[in-house]
Every structure is written in structure tokens, then in C-alpha cells.
N, C-alpha and C positions, 0 to 999 in steps of 0.2 A: 634087365629090360628098362627102357625109359618111357614113362607115360606121356602120351600125346594129349589125351583128354577123354571126356565122355561122349558116347553116341547121343546126339540130340535130335536126330530124325532118321527114320527108316521108311523106305518107300519102294514101290515097284512101278514099272511101266507096263500097263496092261496091253499096250500095242505100240507100234513105232511112233516116235515123236517127229519123224520126217514124213510129211504127207504131201500128196499131190503128184502130178506127172513129173517125169525126170527133169525137164527144163524149167518147170514151174514149181519145183518142190520147195516146201517151206517148213519151218519148225513150229510145232504145236505142242505145248506142254500139258494139254488137257488130259492125256492118258496117265499122268503121274498120280499115284494114289498113296497117300501116307498111311502107314500101318504101325501098330505098336510092337510088332515082332516079325522077324524073318527066319524062315527055316532054310538053312544052307545044306547042300550036299554037293557031290561032284558034278551034278548036272546044272547047277545054278541056284537061284533063290526063288522062294515062294513066300509071298507076303501073307501074314496071318492077321486078319482083321479083328477088331474088338468084338464083333458079333459072330466069330467062329468060321468065317469064310476064308478059303485059301485062294490066293490070286497069283498065278504064275507070272513071273517077269518075262518080258518079250525076249530076254537073252537066255532064258532057261532052255535047255535042250529039248524039253517036251512041249514047249509052247507051240501051238498050231502054226504060227508065223515066225518061228524062232529066228533070231539074229545071232545065235550062238556060233562062235568060231572055234569049235573044238576045245572048249573049256578055258580059253585065254581071256574071255570076257564075260564069264558067268556071274561075277560079282563086281560091282563098281562102288567107288567111294570118293568123297571129297571132304574138304575142311572149311570151317566157317571163315578162317582168315582169307581163303581164296575167294569166297563170296564177298567179303569186305573189299578186296582189291577189284573184283569185277564190278561191284556197285560204284566204286570210285571212278572207274573208267567209263561205265555204260549208263549208270543211273539206278534209281531206287526200284525200278520195275523188276530188276534181277534179284528176286527174293530167294532166300535159302531153299535149295532143293530143285529149282527150276532147270538146272543143267541135267537132271534126270538120274543122278547117282542113287544107288541103293542105300548107302550108309553115309551119313553126315556126322563128322566128328568135330567137336568144339575145340578150337585151339587159336592162339594168337599168332602162331608162326606159319609162314608159307613153307610148304614142304615139297621138295623136289624128288625126282625119281631116285637119286642117289641116297637121299635120306631114308627112303622106304625100301631100298634094295634088300636089307636083311629080312624083310617080312614084317607082318603085324600080328599081334596076338590080341584077341578080344577076351577080356576077363568077364565072364557072365556073373550075374548076381548069385547064381547057384554054385559058383566056384569053378565052372568048366572053363578051359582055355581053348579057344577056337583060333587056329592059325591060318592066316591068309598069306599066300606066297605068290611068287612070279608076278610082282606088281609092275605094271607097265602104264605108260601114259595113255589116257583115252584121248586120242587125237580129235581135236575139234573139227566140226564140219562147217561148211560155208553157210548152211541153213541156220545153225545156231548163231554164227557170227552176225548174220543179217538180223536175226531176231533180237540179239543183244543190242545192236545198234538202232533198233526200230526202223530198219531200212525198208523202204516200200517193197512189197512182194512182187510188184510188176516191173521194178527197175532193174536194169542190168548191173551186176556187181561191179564195183570199181575198186580203186586202191584203198578206200576206207574199209571195205569188207575184208580185203587181204590183210590190212593192218590189224583188224579185230581178230581174225583167225590166228595171226602170228602172236598176238597178245595172249590168246587162250591156249596156246601150245605149251609144251613142256610141263604139263600137269596142272596148269591153272584151272582148266575145266574139270579135272579129276583124273582118276586112275581106274584101271581094271586090275583084278586080282584073281588068282586061282584058289580053289579050296579042294583039298584031297581027303579030308578027314571024314569021320562018320557023321550022319545027320546031326545037326546042332541048331539050336534056337538062340538067337541073340535078340536083345530088347533095348529100347530106348533106356539110357542110363548106364548100360554096360560100359566098361572102361577099355580104352584102346592103348596099346603099347607098341613101340618099335622093339623087335626082338634083338 
């Protein structure tokens, strides 16, 4: 296995980050909640807060407004190098975690879908190995592209929005992964490896 780096942030989306009516929908990162630990199972992720509360991610199968697509998007991840590239393109307002992934891994390298195809293993501090499989690109949405550009909510999208979405494609905004193992807890500081 080849090490990518440590987990530096874990988080959940308590509700959808796309808000508003269909033709006036916009991106709002307010529902993102940072947590010190995530519980993973085959249905998705649940954030475990420092004060003992569990918060289901909106992509968990049991969330009342679930956006789960049959297990293909139950876990999401991104990398700090991707945020560095997004900040270079869009500006400093694009802070780590604002794309909404569950797991943020520190690394200096941009990682493509082919790099992650073998799957990932999270090595916990307790020595457990948590395997993430079926890693696919989390396709960027127009709403996130507009938000990244600080494009006016009431303006009709143009070629700059299309260019932003194209830049965010191919994994720049992050990835989805599947998890098929027994319930497992991962924490900030756990290390991530390509299998």
C-alpha cells in the first residue's frame, strides 16, 4: 500500500447544500458540520460530535431527506491539494471542506480517478483497516460552480460558469466511495493509503 496522508477534517452535511427552487437553486455550505469522528456502515456515514450527538449525513440511506443513490455515494472524500488548486482558480473564500466531502485527506498531490481505482484503506489509530471501494468522481454541479465563482445568484449562467464546472470535473471537487465492511469509526489523524 502507498500512503497518501492523514485525515485532517471529517464532516457531514445535515441537509442538502443545494437550496431554492429549481430555476433559482443555489449552493449554500451552511449545513456542513465538522466532527471529530465518522461512523461508517453500508448505509453511509454518521458524524459523531465531541458532545456525543450523532448526525446523519444527507447521503446516508436513513436520512429523512436522503440523497443516497443505492450506496454509490454514501461516503465522499477530497484532498487538500485539490483545495489548493481550487483556491488558485477561484480565490481564498474556497476554504477546506466547503465542497462538502465527508473525509479530507492531506496531500501535496492531485489525485485522479485512475490513481484511486484500487481503493483506499484508512488505518485507524486502533489498528483497524477500513476499506473504501468503488471510487468514482463526484460530478460538480452548476450551483457549486456559481458559488466558487461568486457568480450572482440572480444572473443567468454563462460560459464562465461552464468553464468553472469543467475545471471542477474529473475529481477536482472530490469523489464518492462505497463501504461494505462492518460498522467502523474513523477519526481525524487516521492515515489513508491507496490499496
